[in-house]
C-alpha positions as MATLAB code, in Angstrom:
seq = 'MPPLDDIPQAARDTPLSPAVPPSVGRGLRLSKTVKWVLLFVLAAVMALLAGSFAAWYQTTASPGLAIAKPFQGMIAAAGTSATEAEDPTAIRDRAVQLAPTSRTLLGHRAYDEAPEEDLVGLSGNQSIRLRTSAAAQFEAMVQAAQGENIRLVPLSGYRSQAEQEKIFFGVKAQRGQDAQTRAEVSAPPGYSEHHTGYALDIGDGNQAGTHLNPSFADTRAYQWMEANAVRYGFELSFPPDNFQGVAFEPWHWRFVGDRESLETFYSK';
ca = [
       0.025   -0.098   -0.092;
       1.592    3.421   -0.985;
       2.312    5.791    1.774;
      -0.549    8.059    2.631;
       1.034   11.147    1.299;
       1.316    9.625   -2.122;
      -2.584    9.459   -2.355;
      -3.972   12.640   -4.047;
      -5.997   15.010   -2.052;
      -8.897   14.859   -4.041;
      -8.949   10.996   -3.743;
      -8.817   10.950   -0.131;
     -11.639   10.028    2.015;
     -10.448   12.298    4.908;
      -7.878   14.963    4.105;
      -4.878   15.205    6.148;
      -6.034   18.802    7.253;
      -9.292   20.183    6.912;
      -9.343   23.066    4.332;
     -10.053   26.512    5.945;
     -12.781   28.497    4.376;
     -11.594   32.022    3.152;
     -14.132   33.542    5.624;
     -12.576   31.982    8.746;
      -9.112   32.934    7.510;
     -10.386   36.631    7.366;
     -11.822   36.162   10.755;
      -8.507   35.022   12.254;
      -6.575   38.023   10.684;
      -9.410   40.236   12.269;
      -8.715   38.721   15.651;
      -4.955   39.495   15.565;
      -5.683   43.138   14.812;
      -8.182   43.311   17.917;
      -5.429   41.644   19.995;
      -2.987   44.087   19.396;
      -5.464   47.114   20.020;
      -6.302   45.385   23.367;
      -2.804   45.295   24.334;
      -1.919   48.778   23.691;
      -5.142   50.047   25.510;
      -4.138   47.660   28.602;
      -0.723   49.151   28.550;
      -1.899   52.943   28.538;
      -4.124   51.920   31.378;
      -1.665   50.457   33.349;
       0.596   53.349   32.692;
      -1.909   55.946   34.159;
      -2.679   53.607   37.138;
       1.223   53.846   37.974;
       1.394   57.513   37.539;
      -1.779   58.144   39.663;
      -0.094   56.036   42.399;
       3.085   57.742   42.352;
       1.533   60.989   42.622;
      -0.585   59.935   45.519;
       2.476   58.514   47.271;
       4.435   61.635   47.045;
       1.682   63.868   48.515;
       0.072   61.647   50.915;
       2.062   58.475   51.917;
       5.183   60.206   52.536;
       4.662   63.793   53.885;
       8.315   63.592   55.313;
      10.229   63.801   52.107;
      12.582   66.499   51.325;
      10.106   68.510   49.411;
       8.386   69.281   52.789;
      11.499   71.309   53.638;
      12.916   72.847   50.453;
      15.225   75.240   52.277;
      16.727   72.541   54.391;
      17.255   70.388   51.528;
      18.932   73.193   49.470;
      21.273   74.113   52.144;
      22.220   70.648   53.210;
      22.984   69.531   49.647;
      25.409   72.847   49.647;
      27.404   71.483   52.530;
      25.753   73.087   55.514;
      25.398   70.818   58.624;
      22.427   69.302   59.935;
      22.381   71.584   63.008;
      22.713   74.737   60.806;
      20.058   73.353   58.247;
      17.338   73.824   61.346;
      18.456   77.288   62.314;
      16.251   80.021   60.617;
      19.155   82.409   60.296;
      21.417   79.955   58.687;
      18.495   78.953   56.549;
      17.889   82.495   55.418;
      21.563   83.484   54.855;
      22.370   80.317   52.766;
      19.214   80.754   50.700;
      20.249   84.063   49.828;
      23.721   83.204   48.968;
      22.578   80.406   46.892;
      20.311   82.616   44.772;
      21.919   85.964   44.914;
      20.860   88.913   42.578;
      22.468   89.365   39.140;
      24.264   92.454   40.670;
      26.393   92.638   43.789;
      29.375   94.671   44.845;
      31.681   94.348   47.632;
      29.534   91.742   49.115;
      26.198   93.904   48.897;
      23.127   93.454   46.733;
      21.661   96.090   44.271;
      18.426   97.596   45.096;
      16.160   99.926   43.588;
      14.938  103.240   45.155;
      11.529  103.172   46.855;
       8.968  105.062   45.097;
       8.287  108.587   46.534;
       4.659  108.303   46.949;
       4.905  105.169   49.003;
       7.177  106.988   51.772;
       5.723  108.092   54.978;
       7.264  109.884   57.905;
       7.508  108.144   61.301;
       5.792  109.471   64.223;
       8.775  109.359   66.335;
      10.807  111.516   63.725;
       8.938  112.782   60.630;
      12.199  113.306   58.867;
      12.718  109.534   58.898;
      10.614  107.657   56.228;
       9.713  104.127   55.475;
       7.327  102.284   52.912;
       3.724  102.605   54.127;
       3.516   98.944   55.133;
       6.859   98.865   57.048;
       6.151  102.024   58.692;
       2.643  100.931   59.960;
       4.290   97.754   61.319;
       7.315   99.659   62.877;
       4.745  101.909   64.836;
       2.698   98.822   66.065;
       6.258   97.302   67.348;
       6.969  100.439   69.247;
       3.897  100.528   70.861;
       3.923   96.919   71.919;
       7.647   97.632   73.388;
       6.603  100.521   75.232;
       4.078   98.363   77.181;
       7.259   96.533   78.456;
       9.003   99.962   79.122;
      11.260   99.562   76.003;
      11.763  102.570   73.936;
      12.517  101.847   70.248;
      13.647  105.003   68.464;
      14.254  105.401   64.540;
      17.685  106.753   63.723;
      17.579  106.297   60.095;
      15.243  105.072   57.291;
      14.942  105.526   53.723;
      18.113  106.944   51.887;
      18.148  107.833   48.391;
      21.447  106.881   46.194;
      22.800  110.541   46.365;
      22.645  110.393   50.336;
      24.339  106.960   50.433;
      27.071  108.282   48.111;
      27.966  111.046   50.396;
      27.937  108.707   53.315;
      30.029  106.152   51.595;
      32.806  108.200   49.946;
      32.836  110.918   52.393;
      33.390  108.934   55.568;
      35.941  106.603   53.276;
      37.830  109.681   52.577;
      37.855  110.912   56.297;
      38.910  107.854   57.715;
      41.468  106.843   54.874;
      39.553  103.622   54.099;
      39.865  101.556   51.002;
      36.431  100.590   49.445;
      36.444   96.934   50.752;
      37.092   98.083   54.351;
      34.320  100.875   54.114;
      31.964   98.190   52.584;
      32.353   96.132   55.882;
      30.169   98.813   57.504;
      28.423  100.813   54.942;
      26.936   99.772   51.387;
      28.009  101.670   48.374;
      25.494  103.810   46.590;
      22.909  101.711   44.839;
      23.744   98.660   46.938;
      22.130   99.718   50.172;
      19.177   98.384   51.854;
      18.021  101.847   52.935;
      17.188  102.569   49.303;
      14.281  100.159   49.499;
      12.433  102.022   52.024;
      12.076   98.895   54.073;
      15.258   99.040   56.232;
      16.025  101.080   59.326;
      18.396  101.684   62.068;
      16.955  101.349   65.603;
      18.293  102.640   68.757;
      17.414  102.384   72.604;
      15.707  105.362   73.798;
      16.778  104.799   77.300;
      20.655  104.199   76.201;
      21.301  106.846   73.640;
      25.213  106.078   74.090;
      24.585  102.892   72.253;
      23.154  104.267   69.077;
      24.889  102.948   65.787;
      27.265  101.058   68.163;
      27.912   97.394   68.561;
      27.139   97.718   72.377;
      23.542   98.116   71.306;
      23.376   94.427   71.312;
      23.772   94.654   75.205;
      20.664   96.803   75.444;
      17.203   95.765   76.539;
      16.100   97.374   73.348;
      18.080   94.803   71.164;
      17.182   91.898   73.411;
      13.397   92.645   72.937;
      13.689   93.182   69.192;
      15.480   89.622   69.197;
      12.412   87.967   70.792;
       9.582   89.787   69.090;
      10.590   91.530   65.823;
       9.543   88.902   63.794;
       6.046   89.239   64.917;
       5.842   92.415   63.069;
       7.810   91.357   60.009;
      11.218   92.596   60.852;
      14.663   90.813   60.826;
      18.084   91.536   61.595;
      20.033   92.252   58.237;
      23.546   91.717   59.218;
      23.874   89.163   62.182;
      27.347   88.091   63.276;
      29.290   86.184   61.014;
      27.123   86.685   58.020;
      28.085   85.447   54.643;
      28.207   88.686   52.888;
      31.251   89.644   55.098;
      29.553   92.925   56.326;
      30.258   93.720   60.016;
      27.452   92.709   62.780;
      24.901   95.656   62.817;
      22.781   95.195   65.747;
      20.800   98.223   64.979;
      20.000   97.657   61.273;
      16.668   95.843   60.783;
      14.853   95.309   57.531;
      10.875   94.648   56.942;
       9.952   91.409   55.023;
       6.386   91.037   56.370;
       4.576   91.278   52.970;
       5.030   89.918   49.421;
       6.870   92.874   47.870;
       9.564   93.523   50.757;
      10.046   89.735   50.703;
      10.608   89.513   46.902;
      12.879   92.707   47.315;
      15.353   90.921   49.442;
      15.154   87.366   48.585;
      14.156   86.903   44.777;
      17.034   86.528   42.299;
];
């Protein structure tokens, strides 16, 4: 008997493999197309679910991540110790140092002059002017200090660039100081915080001999300011060993109690 494969297809009772009708073949090809579409949709859904889970985890499941403390993370990455990273003064100084303005000179940042229409005289001395917002908070701070027998007196407020030029170059010439030395105690014109109308020099009305002197740090007025100034939006501009290299000025404070003043001193 010859091999089964030698029998012609037409002569066999049962074909080796049933013929596939053309309509069935078309159906199989269609199923493959649908299969690829389904796989694509499934992959897209899985990617969407994975992204949603990651977003939920960052905002809900892990509140202790570094994003909760951007300043601490930034200054830690810059080489600041863990202890300093928790100190408000270190955070402020390091943040400003890492994001300076485009213009600096002898350790001082450039500032625009306050608009004349936003300057008002202080009740204790009308010739000393501040921005409206800073003046209001300074007056409130003075009143609060008086309740504890502390006399805060304004010594200097807004200064134009022309006034700062006389102070910087006049005193520099009188004392025979070079620019770098003078910049340690006074900003060059155009680079003084006093231009902004947010900075002022403060003295102790009960100890006039300490005005504009490092000994002001030993007065009750300074100690009160250290404990309470932040409540009124004021902060010390040049604390001891500040990164700008400016001498410690316990009398020099600046207002950062609203958006505009904060952007003046902290934005790039």
